[in-house]
C-alpha positions as CSV (number, residue, x, y, z in Angstrom):
1,M,8.1,-109.7,-180.2
2,T,10.6,-109.3,-181.8
3,P,10.9,-106.8,-184.8
4,T,11.6,-108.8,-188.4
5,S,10.8,-107.8,-191.8
6,T,10.5,-109.7,-194.9
7,I,13.0,-107.7,-197.3
8,L,10.9,-107.6,-201.1
9,G,13.2,-105.8,-203.4
10,L,17.1,-104.1,-203.4
11,F,18.0,-100.8,-205.2
12,T,20.6,-99.3,-206.9
13,G,21.6,-96.9,-209.0
14,Q,24.2,-94.5,-210.5
15,P,23.7,-90.1,-211.2
16,Q,22.3,-89.4,-213.7
17,Q,21.7,-86.1,-215.3
18,R,17.4,-85.7,-214.7
19,W,16.5,-82.2,-214.5
20,D,17.7,-79.0,-216.7
21,G,19.7,-76.7,-214.6
22,K,19.7,-78.8,-211.7
23,A,22.6,-81.1,-210.2
24,P,22.8,-85.3,-211.3
25,S,20.8,-87.1,-208.4
26,A,21.0,-90.8,-208.3
27,I,17.1,-91.0,-206.7
28,G,16.4,-93.0,-210.2
29,K,17.1,-96.7,-208.2
30,S,16.2,-100.0,-210.6
31,R,15.6,-103.6,-209.6
32,T,17.9,-105.4,-208.7
33,E,18.7,-109.0,-208.5
34,G,20.7,-111.9,-207.1
35,R,22.8,-111.5,-204.3
36,L,24.3,-108.0,-203.5
37,E,27.6,-107.1,-201.9
38,V,27.5,-104.6,-199.2
39,G,30.4,-103.0,-197.8
40,P,31.1,-99.7,-195.8
41,N,29.2,-96.9,-198.0
42,G,26.3,-99.5,-198.5
43,F,25.8,-101.3,-201.9
44,L,28.4,-101.4,-204.3
45,L,26.7,-101.6,-207.2
46,D,25.3,-98.4,-205.9
47,G,26.2,-94.3,-206.1
48,Q,25.5,-91.1,-205.2
49,A,26.0,-87.6,-207.2
50,D,26.7,-85.7,-204.1
51,L,29.0,-87.3,-201.3
52,A,28.4,-83.9,-198.8
53,V,24.6,-84.5,-198.1
54,H,23.8,-87.9,-199.5
55,G,25.7,-91.8,-198.5
56,G,29.3,-92.2,-196.8
57,P,28.8,-94.7,-193.9
58,E,26.5,-92.6,-191.9
59,K,24.0,-92.7,-194.4
60,A,25.1,-96.1,-196.0
61,I,22.1,-97.6,-196.7
62,H,18.2,-96.2,-197.3
63,H,15.3,-98.9,-195.9
64,Y,11.3,-97.6,-196.8
65,A,8.5,-99.2,-194.9
66,S,6.4,-100.9,-198.4
67,E,3.5,-100.2,-196.4
68,H,3.6,-97.0,-196.3
69,Y,2.7,-96.8,-200.4
70,E,-1.1,-97.1,-199.6
71,T,-1.2,-94.2,-197.8
72,W,0.6,-92.6,-200.3
73,K,-1.9,-93.2,-203.0
74,D,-4.4,-92.5,-201.2
75,T,-3.4,-88.8,-200.8
76,F,-1.9,-88.4,-204.3
77,P,-4.8,-90.5,-206.2
78,D,-3.6,-89.2,-209.2
79,L,0.0,-90.1,-208.9
80,A,-0.5,-93.4,-207.7
81,G,1.5,-95.5,-210.5
82,K,4.9,-93.6,-208.5
83,F,3.7,-95.0,-205.6
84,L,6.4,-98.5,-205.9
85,P,8.7,-99.8,-204.0
86,G,12.1,-98.5,-204.7
87,G,10.4,-95.1,-205.7
88,F,11.5,-93.1,-203.6
89,G,15.0,-93.8,-204.3
90,E,15.4,-96.3,-201.2
91,N,18.2,-98.9,-201.3
92,I,15.9,-101.7,-199.4
93,S,11.6,-102.0,-199.6
94,S,10.3,-104.3,-197.3
95,Q,7.0,-106.0,-195.6
96,G,6.9,-105.6,-191.8
97,F,7.9,-103.5,-190.0
98,V,7.9,-99.1,-190.4
99,E,9.3,-95.9,-188.1
100,A,7.1,-96.7,-185.0
101,D,8.0,-100.0,-184.3
102,L,11.9,-98.9,-184.1
103,C,14.2,-96.9,-182.4
104,I,17.5,-95.2,-183.2
105,G,20.7,-97.4,-183.2
106,D,18.7,-100.9,-183.6
107,V,20.5,-103.4,-185.2
108,F,19.3,-106.0,-187.9
109,E,20.7,-109.2,-189.0
110,A,20.2,-110.3,-192.6
111,G,21.9,-112.4,-194.8
112,T,25.7,-112.3,-193.6
113,V,24.9,-108.3,-193.2
114,R,24.8,-106.7,-189.5
115,L,23.3,-102.6,-190.2
116,Q,22.2,-100.0,-187.4
117,I,19.9,-97.7,-187.8
118,S,21.5,-94.4,-187.8
119,Q,18.7,-91.5,-189.0
120,G,15.8,-91.1,-190.6
121,R,15.4,-89.3,-194.2
122,Q,15.9,-85.7,-194.6
123,P,13.7,-85.0,-197.7
124,C,14.9,-82.4,-200.6
125,W,13.0,-80.6,-203.4
126,K,14.5,-83.8,-205.7
127,L,12.1,-85.8,-204.3
128,N,9.4,-83.5,-205.3
129,L,10.8,-83.8,-209.0
130,H,11.7,-87.2,-208.9
131,T,8.0,-87.6,-208.0
132,E,6.0,-84.9,-210.1
133,N,4.1,-83.8,-206.9
134,P,5.6,-80.4,-205.8
135,A,3.8,-81.2,-202.3
136,M,5.8,-84.5,-201.7
137,A,9.1,-83.9,-200.1
138,A,7.3,-81.4,-197.4
139,S,4.4,-83.6,-196.9
140,F,7.2,-86.9,-196.7
141,Q,8.6,-85.0,-193.1
142,K,5.6,-84.0,-191.3
143,S,4.3,-87.5,-191.6
144,A,7.2,-89.5,-190.3
145,R,7.2,-91.6,-193.1
146,T,10.4,-90.9,-194.9
147,G,11.8,-94.3,-193.7
148,W,15.6,-94.3,-192.4
149,Y,19.4,-95.1,-192.8
150,Y,21.9,-97.7,-191.8
151,R,25.6,-98.0,-190.7
152,V,27.1,-100.5,-191.9
153,L,29.0,-102.7,-188.9
154,D,29.4,-105.7,-190.6
155,P,29.8,-105.9,-194.4
156,G,28.8,-108.9,-196.4
157,F,26.0,-110.1,-198.5
158,I,22.2,-109.6,-198.7
159,E,19.2,-110.3,-201.1
160,A,15.5,-110.2,-201.4
161,G,13.4,-112.8,-199.6
162,D,15.7,-112.7,-196.9
163,T,14.5,-111.0,-193.6
164,L,15.5,-107.9,-191.7
165,T,16.2,-109.4,-187.3
166,L,16.4,-107.3,-184.3
167,I,19.1,-108.1,-182.4
168,D,20.2,-105.2,-180.3
169,R,18.3,-102.2,-179.3
170,P,20.2,-99.9,-177.5
171,C,18.0,-97.1,-177.3
172,P,14.4,-98.2,-176.3
173,T,13.5,-94.3,-175.4
174,W,14.7,-93.3,-178.1
175,N,11.1,-94.5,-180.6
176,L,12.5,-93.7,-184.6
177,K,9.1,-91.7,-185.6
178,E,9.6,-89.4,-182.6
179,V,12.8,-88.8,-182.9
180,I,12.4,-87.8,-186.9
181,L,9.3,-86.0,-185.9
182,A,11.2,-84.3,-183.1
183,R,14.3,-83.5,-186.2
184,F,11.8,-81.2,-188.3
185,N,9.4,-79.8,-185.3
186,P,10.6,-76.2,-185.6
187,K,9.6,-75.7,-181.4
188,L,11.3,-78.6,-180.3
189,D,11.9,-78.1,-176.1
190,R,14.7,-77.9,-175.3
191,E,16.1,-80.9,-173.1
192,T,14.3,-83.7,-175.9
193,A,16.8,-81.6,-178.3
194,L,19.5,-82.1,-175.2
195,G,18.9,-85.8,-175.1
196,L,19.2,-87.0,-178.9
197,S,22.6,-83.8,-179.5
198,S,24.1,-87.1,-176.4
199,L,22.9,-89.9,-177.8
200,S,26.2,-91.5,-179.5
201,E,23.9,-94.2,-182.2
202,L,22.8,-90.9,-183.4
203,A,24.3,-90.1,-187.2
204,D,26.7,-86.6,-186.1
205,P,25.0,-84.9,-188.4
206,W,21.6,-84.8,-186.5
207,R,23.5,-85.1,-183.0
208,A,24.4,-81.5,-184.2
209,A,20.9,-80.3,-186.1
210,F,19.3,-81.3,-182.5
211,T,22.4,-79.2,-180.3
212,K,21.5,-76.1,-182.4
213,K,18.4,-77.5,-182.0
214,A,18.3,-77.0,-178.0
215,D,19.1,-73.0,-179.0
216,P,16.0,-71.1,-178.0
217,G,16.6,-68.6,-180.6
218,F,17.6,-70.8,-183.1
219,Q,16.0,-70.8,-186.3
220,E,16.3,-73.7,-189.3
221,D,16.4,-72.4,-193.1
222,T,15.0,-74.7,-195.1
223,S,14.5,-73.0,-198.2
224,R,17.4,-74.7,-199.7
225,R,16.9,-78.1,-198.9
226,L,12.5,-77.8,-200.0
227,P,11.9,-74.6,-201.6
228,D,8.8,-74.7,-201.5
229,G,7.7,-75.9,-197.4
């Protein structure tokens, strides 16, 4: 069966100074109604605070499956009110498929736009502060319920209610959930790391990370991204 998903909501935002002594962030998104224009770097109404690590053509749009929110409510019941569509700073909230149903490189049509999965999300300390949960980013990472990023193959317009329909799967052996787990596995086998390092459909930063992970002596330092991880 061809994977499809219905867009429940679209969310955009601009950088704001959220926390004293910390860099600005655009993780706080608001539901945006109507048809939204999508360009090569994502929604024209959306912005990023630090383009060195967020946004750009390879991380143009972040998609999060709404199905995961019930699990987070069960995991952190005291914070259940925060686990609603748009709550993790995603641009697209949907219902219909999750990471385990998808592959790196999958191409989708929605509205007049074509999108391609480029990588998973790499959570950082901003997610902890945004949700007021110091365990959020590490839990996100370990679960592989991170959502994923798209590159924009064809710009156009998209709106809530549109259906995302898979039209091409060039990498059927590279399941998205498994690739996300591999990215955060400190003991990843060299063969898998080398295979992912040469996968052209994968975003360049993740390919570079897998190149490093192919070195048996490499140890990744995540202390800046996950200071409490």
